C-alpha positions in Angstrom: -12.1 -7.3 -16.5 -10.2 -9.0 -13.8 -6.5 -9.6 -14.3 -5.2 -13.0 -15.1 -4.6 -14.7 -11.8 -2.5 -14.8 -9.8 -0.5 -11.7 -10.6 3.0 -11.1 -9.2 3.1 -8.5 -6.5 5.2 -7.0 -3.7 3.9 -4.8 -0.9 5.6 -1.7 0.5 4.0 -0.9 3.8 4.5 1.3 7.0 2.8 -1.5 8.9 3.1 0.0 12.4 1.9 3.5 11.5 -1.9 2.7 12.0 -3.9 -0.5 11.9 -5.0 -0.8 8.3 -1.7 -2.1 7.0 -1.9 -5.2 9.1 -5.3 -6.0 7.6 -4.0 -5.2 4.1 -1.0 -7.6 4.4 -3.2 -10.4 5.6 -5.7 -9.8 2.9 -3.1 -10.0 0.2 -1.6 -13.2 1.5 -5.1 -14.7 1.9 -5.9 -14.0 -1.8 -3.7 -16.5 -3.5 -6.3 -17.1 -6.2 -5.5 -13.5 -7.4 -2.1 -12.6 -6.0 1.3 -14.1 -5.7 2.9 -12.1 -3.0 6.7 -12.4 -3.6 8.1 -9.9 -1.0 7.2 -7.3 1.6 9.1 -4.1 2.2 9.1 -2.1 5.4 8.6 1.6 4.7 9.6 4.6 6.8 7.2 6.8 8.7 7.3 9.4 11.4 4.5 10.3 13.7 3.6 9.8 17.4 4.2 6.1 17.0 7.9 6.5 16.0 10.9 8.6 16.9 11.9 9.2 13.3 11.6 7.7 9.8 14.2 4.9 10.5 12.5 3.9 13.8 9.1 3.8 12.0 10.6 1.5 9.3 12.1 -0.8 11.9 8.8 -1.0 13.9 7.0 -1.7 10.6 9.5 -4.5 9.8 8.8 -6.1 13.2 5.1 -5.8 12.7 5.3 -7.4 9.3 6.9 -10.4 10.9 4.2 -10.6 13.6 1.5 -10.7 11.0 3.3 -13.3 8.9 3.8 -15.5 12.0 0.0 -15.4 12.8 -0.7 -16.2 9.1 1.7 -19.1 9.2 3.7 -17.5 6.4 7.3 -16.4 6.0 7.5 -15.3 2.4 10.6 -17.4 2.0 12.5 -14.9 4.1 11.7 -12.1 1.6 10.8 -9.4 4.1 13.2 -6.5 3.7 14.0 -3.4 5.6 13.5 -0.2 3.6 14.7 3.4 3.8 15.8 4.8 7.2 15.2 8.4 6.0 13.0 10.2 3.4 14.5 11.5 0.2 17.0 14.4 0.9 16.5 17.9 -0.5 18.8 17.1 -3.4 16.5 14.1 -4.3 19.1 11.4 -3.9 17.7 7.9 -3.5 17.9 6.0 -0.3 19.6 2.7 -0.6 18.1 -0.3 1.2 17.6 -4.0 1.0 14.0 -3.4 0.0 15.1 -1.2 -3.0 17.7 -3.8 -4.1 15.1 -6.6 -4.0 12.5 -4.5 -5.8 14.9 -3.7 -8.7 16.0 -7.3 -8.9 12.5 -8.7 -9.1 11.4 -6.0 -11.6 14.3 -6.9 -14.0 14.0 -10.7 -13.6 13.3 -12.0 -17.1 12.6 -15.5 -15.8 9.2 -14.5 -14.4 6.2 -14.0 -16.7 4.2 -10.9 -16.6 4.9 -7.5 -15.0 5.6 -7.1 -11.3 2.7 -5.3 -9.5 4.2 -3.0 -6.8 1.6 -2.0 -4.2 2.6 1.0 -2.1 0.6 1.9 1.0 3.1 4.2 2.6 5.4 7.1 1.8 6.8 6.4 -1.6 10.4 6.6 -0.5 11.3 2.9 -1.4 9.5 3.0 -4.7 11.0 6.3 -5.8 14.5 5.2 -4.7 14.2 2.1 -6.9 13.2 4.2 -9.9 16.0 6.7 -9.4 18.6 4.0 -9.0 17.4 1.9 -11.9 15.1 3.8 -14.3 14.6 0.7 -16.4 12.1 -0.7 -13.9 9.6 1.9 -15.1 8.9 -0.3 -18.1 8.8 -3.5 -16.0 6.3 -2.8 -13.2 2.8 -1.7 -12.6 2.4 0.5 -9.5 -0.6 1.0 -7.3 0.0 3.8 -4.8 -2.4 4.9 -2.1 -1.9 8.6 -1.3 -3.1 12.1 -1.7 -6.7 13.0 -2.6 -8.8 13.1 -5.8 -7.2 15.4 -8.4 -10.1 17.8 -8.2 -9.8 18.1 -4.4 -8.6 21.5 -3.1 -5.6 19.9 -1.5 -3.3 16.9 -2.0 -2.2 17.0 1.6 -2.4 13.5 3.0 -0.1 11.5 5.3 1.6 9.2 2.7 2.1 12.1 0.3 3.1 14.6 3.0 5.7 12.3 4.6 7.9 12.3 1.4 6.7 14.8 -1.2 9.9 14.4 -3.2 9.3 10.7 -3.5 5.7 11.2 -4.6 6.9 13.6 -7.3 9.2 11.0 -8.6 6.3 8.6 -9.0 4.2 11.2 -10.9 7.0 12.4 -13.1 8.6 9.0 -14.0 6.1 7.7 -16.5 5.7 4.5 -14.6 2.3 2.8 -15.2 0.5 4.1 -12.1 -2.8 3.6 -10.4 -3.5 6.3 -7.8 -5.9 5.4 -4.9 -7.0 8.7 -3.4 -8.0 8.8 0.3 -10.9 11.4 0.3 -14.1 10.1 -1.3 -12.5 6.7 -2.2 -10.4 4.8 0.3 -12.1 6.6 3.2 -15.3 4.7 2.4 -13.7 1.6 3.9 -14.8 2.8 7.3 -15.5 0.2 10.0 -16.2 0.2 13.7 -15.2 -2.1 16.5 -18.7 -3.6 16.5 -18.3 -4.4 12.8 -15.2 -6.4 13.5 -16.6 -8.1 16.6 -19.5 -9.3 14.4 -17.4 -10.3 11.4 -14.3 -11.9 13.0 -14.5 -14.8 15.4 -12.8 -14.8 18.8 -10.3 -17.5 19.6 -8.7 -17.1 16.2 -5.1 -15.9 16.7 -5.0 -13.6 13.6 -8.5 -12.2 14.0 -7.9 -11.6 17.8 -4.7 -9.8 17.0 -6.2 -7.5 14.3 -9.2 -6.7 16.5 -7.1 -5.9 19.5 -4.8 -3.6 17.4 -7.9 -1.9 16.0 -9.6 -1.4 19.4 -6.4 0.0 20.9 -6.0 2.5 18.1 -9.6 3.7 18.5 -9.0 4.2 22.3 -5.7 6.0 21.7 -7.3 8.4 19.2 -10.8 8.7 20.8 -12.4 7.5 17.5 -15.6 5.6 17.1 -14.7 4.3 13.7 -11.7 4.2 11.3 -11.2 3.6 7.5 -9.1 0.6 6.6 -7.7 2.8 3.9 -5.0 0.6 2.6 -7.2 -2.4 2.0 -8.4 -0.5 -1.1 -5.1 -1.1 -2.9 -5.4 -4.9 -2.6 -9.1 -4.8 -3.4 -8.2 -3.1 -6.7 -6.2 -6.2 -7.7 -8.6 -8.7 -6.2 -11.5 -7.4 -8.2 -11.1 -4.2 -10.2 -14.9 -3.7 -10.3 -14.8 -2.9 -6.6 -12.4 0.0 -7.2 -13.1 1.5 -10.6 -10.6 3.9 -12.2 -10.5 6.6 -14.8 -7.6 8.0 -16.9 -6.1 11.3 -16.0 -3.0 13.4 -16.7 -0.3 12.7 -14.2 -0.4 15.6 -11.7 2.3 17.9 -10.4 2.5 18.7 -6.7 2.9 22.3 -5.6 5.1 23.3 -2.7 1.9 24.0 -0.6 0.7 20.5 -1.4 -2.0 21.1 -4.0 -2.5 19.4 -7.4 -1.2 21.8 -10.1 -2.8 22.2 -13.5 -0.9 20.1 -15.9 -0.3 20.5 -19.7 -1.8 17.9 -22.1 1.7 16.7 -22.8 1.9 15.0 -19.4 1.6 11.2 -19.5 -1.6 9.4 -18.4 -2.2 7.5 -15.2 -5.3 5.8 -13.7 -7.1 7.3 -10.7 -9.6 5.4 -8.6 -13.0 7.2 -8.6 -15.0 5.3 -6.1 -15.1 2.2 -3.9 -17.6 -0.5 -3.2 -17.2 -0.9 0.6 -19.5 -3.7 1.4 -18.2 -6.5 -1.0 -14.7 -5.5 -0.1 -15.3 -5.8 3.6 -17.2 -9.1 3.2 -14.3 -10.5 1.1 -11.7 -9.3 3.5 -13.4 -10.9 6.6 -14.2 -14.1 4.8 -10.5 -14.5 3.9 -9.1 -13.5 7.3 -10.9 -16.4 9.0 -10.3 -19.1 6.4 -7.5 -21.6 6.2 -5.0 -20.4 3.6 -5.3 -22.1 0.3 -2.3 -21.6 -1.9 -2.5 -21.4 -5.7 -0.3 -24.0 -7.4 
């Protein structure tokens, strides 16, 4: 059954890390019939596209603003910088504007319904909010894209690997959590440059930008195709039938990044089991080219 629409949500994203976050942000904002995007948070990342976690966060913040400009959106100024580092060895939270905003929205009694927190990056901002204000566990619904299926031989994946301590906070906290694994689920959102040329018109500022970002990434990596991984998290809210889930015991993460066997006493989470690529891709492209229609 689809959730009552529109649901409140915030997006936590390392937007400059690859090229799927840009599509995901645009998809969320172009789905007002299902989603009321209240804020967007820049998340840290560190790879060849950044000099460190803080630089990755700042580049993501700037990329969020670029996408919003092309969408003709500003979110009322509710775009916030997140953590400039990952959780330290002692597990202390990382304070940031994003964390303060997330806590405030989660505890806001004037808004109906729970706040849906969609994380498509290292879980640093999300975990920091839980550590600083544990009460939000009972006030939010989290969707986090990271790791692999729980029966996979490894949990080792970029979002999880970047901040393992933060991922452990999510799985240990008891927060209502939907996990979107990458292998065998989000990876099925694979597209090519030809797919995007056929689906997205030229001369459309947003579509041109997304296609150029995608083409450049493929050239940099020498790829012929790439999954738009993170789009799966928004698709789960847009139409749950496209990303079905099953209950599972919340896992533990070993030091060598595997899923550990867990006792039956562990709380339950939801784990996505598959993904319907074609209707998601069609819906994404249809919404990217249309004039935004806001829900009243």
